N, C-alpha and C positions, 0 to 999 in steps of 0.2 A: 593057542596064539600062533600067529602066522609065522612062516619061515623068515627067521634071520636075514635081513638084507644088509648088504654090503656096502655101508654109507662110510663118509666120513662125517663125523657129528660129534661136537664136545658134548658129551652126557653132564659132564660136570656143572654146566652154565646153565641147564634146564632144570631149573628148580621147580617152577611152576608149569603144570600138565597143559595149561591154555597157552602158553607161549612154545609149544612143542609142534612143529610141524607135521601135518597129518603122515606123510610119507614116513617118519620116524616114529610117530607115537607107538605102534606093536611092538617096536624092536628096544624101547625104551621102559614101557610099563607091562606089569606081567597081573596077572590076577586070578589064580589058580587056588587061590585058599578057600576055605568053605565061606568063609565070612565074607569074603569079596563077591562070591558067586550067589551068596544069597542076597548082597546088595545091588549085584546087576540085577538079577531076575525082579526084584520090585521096581526097580526103576524103568523095566521096560514094560512090566505088567499095567494093567488096567488101572486105574485110579490115581488120583493125586497123592505124591508122596512127596515127606518133607525129610533131606538127607542131611544129617545132624551130624557135626563132627568138629573138633577146632582146628585151630590155624596148622596147615600143613599133613592134614590127616588123610588126605586125598581123595577130597570130595569132589573137587574137578577134573581129576584122572577118570574116577568112577563114572562121573556123568558123560564124560568123553565116550569113554569107552563101551557104555550103554549105548550111546547114540550110534555107535559106530557097529552094532549089532544088527542095527534097523535100515531101511532103504532110505536114503538113495546110496550109501555104502555096500550095503547088502540089497541089490534088487530085488530078492524075490521074497523079502523079510514080510511080514502081515502087519506091519507098521513102519510109520516115517518119522525118523529123527531129527528134531530140529534143534541143534544146539546152540545156545547164546550166553557168551561171556559178557556180563555188564558191567565188569568192572571198570572200564575206562569211559562208561557210558554218563552223559551228564546227568544223570538220575539225581545224586545226592544233591545238586542245585535246584531242583525243580519241585513243585508242591501242585496238588489240586490238580485242574484239567490239563495243565503242560506235563505235567508228570504222566498223564495218563497217554495224551499224543504222543510224547517221546518213546515210550515203551512200545505201544502199538506199531509205531514208524518202524521199530527194531525189530518186530517180530514179521511184519510184512517185507521187509529189505529180506531177511535173513529167509523166510520160506521161497520168495521169488529168486534169491542166489541158490541156494540148493537145489531146487524143483526145476529150475529152468522151463522149458518150453510145457512142461508139465502144469506149471502154476501160470500160464499166460493169463487166465480170464481170471485170477486171482489179485485183484487191484483194489482193494477197499480203501475208504478214508481212514485216516488215523483216529479213529474212533471205538470205545470198546465194543458197542453193540453191533457194529459193522463188521469187526474182525471177528467177533465171535460167529455172527451169521457165515461171513466168506469161508471160515475154518472149518465148519461143518459142513456146508455145500463143497468145500476141495476134498474133506474126507470122503464124501457120499462118491462123489465123481471117480477119484482115485480106487475107491473100495477097501481103501486103508485107513486105520485110526492115525491119526497124527498125536505125536508127543514131543510136547515143549519141555525142554529143557535151559533154567534159568538157573546159569551159574552167577555166583556174586550180588544175588540180587537182595539178599536180607542184609544190609547197610546196618554194621552196627550201632547202636544208640538212637538211630533215625526214627523215632516214633511217629513221624507224619508221612514220611514216604513209605515206610512199611506197611501202614495201615491201607495206604492206596494200593500197594503192590499187591497185597495178598487180597483185599478186594477183587483187584483183576485177575488174581488166580484163581480164587474161587470161581467169578463169573465165568472165567472160559471153560474151566473143568466141565467135561460132560463125555457123554458115552463114546463120544467120536475123537474128542480132545483130551488128553491126559497132559496133566500140569506135574511136572518135578523142578522143586528148587532146594539149594543148599541152603541151611541156615545153622548158627552157631548155639553151643549149648548154654543155655541159663541169659546170654545177653541179647537174643534176638527180640525182639518186641514187635507182636501180631496184629495190635490194634484191637478196639472193642469189638469188633463185628467178627473176627475169625477166630473159632474155636478150633482149637488146635487137634485136638484128637477126633473131633468129630467131621472135620472139613479135611482131614488128609489122614494119611498113615506117615507116622514117624520112626524113621529108620535111622538106624544109630551107627555108626562105622566105631567099631570097639576091635583093638587088636592087644592083646594081651598073652604074655608068655605061658599063662596058663592054659593056653588053647595049645591043643597037640600038632598043629602045623603052623605055628609061629614061625620057627626057626627054619622051615622050610620056605616059607613066603620073603624072609629078608633074605637069605642065598639066594634066591631067585632074583630080586632086585639086584644082589650085588651082581650077579652075573651077566645080568642085562643092560646094567648100567657101566660097568667094567670088567667087559669079557676079556682084554688084553693084561690089565694090571695086577688082579690078586689070583694067585692058584695056592695049592697047598705049599710050593715052595717058598712062596714069601712070605710065610710066617716060621715063627721059632718053632723048635721042637716041643714045646710046651702046649702051642696052639693050635687049632683047628680051623679052618677056614668058616666052616659051618658055625662053629661055636662062638668066633668072633663077629659074624653078621649075626646070629642072635642076640649077643650082648649089645652089640649096638642097636640093634631094635630096641631090646631091654632098655639099655640107659637112657633111649628117647622117649620110652612109655608107647611105643607103635606108632610114632609120626614120622611117615615116608620125608616129609622135606627136610627135618633136622638130619634123618638118618641119612640121607645123601649129603649133606655139611659135613657129617661125624666120616663118610667115606672120602670125601674130598680130600679131608686135613688126613687120613690116613694114605691114600693115594701120594700125597706129597711125600711124607716118610717113606713108603716104598720106594721110592725112585733114589731115595739118600743113602739108603741102608741096605745093608746085604739081605736082612729080615725084621719083620714087624715084631716087636714082643711085647711084653706086659709096660714098659716104659712108654712105648707109643700110644698105646690104648691109653694110659694115663693122662700124657698129653693131651690126647684129644678130647677127653672129657672135659677137662680142667680148659680146654681153649672152647670148647661150646658153652661151657657155664659163663665164662666171662665175655667171650667175644658175639654169642648168640643169645642166650638166654635172657640175661637182666638186660641188653639194650632192646630186647624184644618189648619189654613192658613200655618202654618210651615210645618205641616203633607203633605199636597198638593204640597208644593213648590219643591221638585225633579221630579213630575212627570209633572210639567209643562213647560221641558224644554225650548225652546225661549222665554217664557214669564214667566221666572223665577225672573227676575227683575220688573213684573208687581206686586209681591204681597206686598211687600212694601206700592206701591201706593195703592190697594186695600185696606190694612188693613188701611190707613189714611184716605182713603174715607168713610170705616167704623166706623170709628172713629166720623168723622166729621157728617155724617148722624143721628147716633145713638145719640151723643150728641145734637145735635140740635133738633131731635124731642122730645128726652126726656125733654126737658125744655120748652115745649109748655104748656100751662096749660090745654087745653082740649084734652091731653092724645089721640090724632090721633096714628093708626098704620100704616097709608099709607103716602107714599109721591110721589108727581108729581115732575120729575125732566125736566126741558127744554130741548126739542128735541137738542138741539144746545149742551148742555152740557152732555145730553145722548150719543152724537155721540161720544164727544171728548173724554169721559173716558168710552168708550164702552167697553174696554178689562178687566180695573179692575171691572168695575159693572159685567162683564158675570163671572169672577172670584168667587166673589160675591154670585154671582146666583149657580154657581157650588158648592160651599162651603156652602149653606144654610142659609147665613145671610140675603138675600133678596129674593123675588120673583117677577118676572113681570107679571103683572097683565092685562095691557092694554098698546100697542104700541103705542097710540096716543091719547090724550084729549084734548079739548078746555080749555083754562085757563081766567078766569076770566080778569085778568090783560093783556090778550093778547096773541097770539103765542099757541102753544101745548106743551105738554109733553106727557112722557111715565109714567104711573103706578106703582109702587113698593109697594108690601107688607113688612114690616120689623120682622122679627123674634123677637118673643116676649121676648126671653129670653135676647138677648142684649139691649132689649129698656129698659126692667127693671131694669137692671142694672144703666142706665143713669138717671132714674127718681130720684126726689127729696126724698130720704128717702131709694130708692129702695124698696118700701113696696107695696105689692098687696093687695090692699083693695077688700070688696066685691063690692063698685061701679066700680071699676078700672075692677075687674074680668067679672062683668055683661056687663059693655061698649066694653072690648074686646070679647066677646063671641058674641054681637050682629053681624048677618048679614047682617045689614045696612051701 
């Protein structure tokens, strides 16, 4: 990571990586974990890649970071990185030929803006064939492979536009042009002509407390985002900064955006009290449960298209899971769902994975009672809400913080 620059930037407001100014990006984002390095390597390598992760898992940050390892940010890199956020593009309202023209127009504009004089001859019509040919010729002229990063292209639930997008994605992919796109677990639909595992490599963003550098990852994010707010003296004698960072990362099942929300809430408490203790962590988790996670189901509803009716089912499944686990005396944070039930309710469960309520850890595990089932981790915010008294004790903090 580059040397920290001294700037005045409110990191608490920068929740989405694509909203971060380039000058501040390296200051606020770190990627030192083995998993992040694995993802970045795949994103800059040859071949088409689909980056899979739920909402707020860091897909955009990783794609931007990968593009910043390439030309023009790094002029002597062996490839050119063209990052495009399609979040605000008018693609959702377009289909057919209009969709293709809009997307090709975005590619043309972005290439010309990033490469400037080096792309003076790059002026194709907004037509897929013309853009494909011109990109190959530009790569040949510059002597570098071109990597196209499509962020927020896989709109949830939009079968028509997704089919068109992935047709374009597959057509543009070649030896000289590498396409990368973010997708969502379970709810992204690719259309009938795109064979996911043959036409691309799927790379999963997976952050688990069972991985050795999990705590270091979230401590590093806390240090980079809040360099002046949290130190060892900010916490009570029973808590250490690294343990708190790891616990909040675990509470949010590895989702970076909700982790920043949690740190923001904790930052407010640190300015009001001499030290942060378990009651503050308790309040932070309950605040996220009521003001972040449950409202999130309504927020994502319009994005689900044909899956919108599944939101209420997903909410009912979440209430059932968290209530049932919260009543258990041994305070587990993992559950195993029988394979038959997992398959029957696959779509509601996938929506809960996307929203950050649960995270799938193992596809199949043998059960003592017979049969097999999938293992899921529950976010600790909604789980604490269902415990008797909704109180985070030191014993519970230590138990949930354990990797066992």
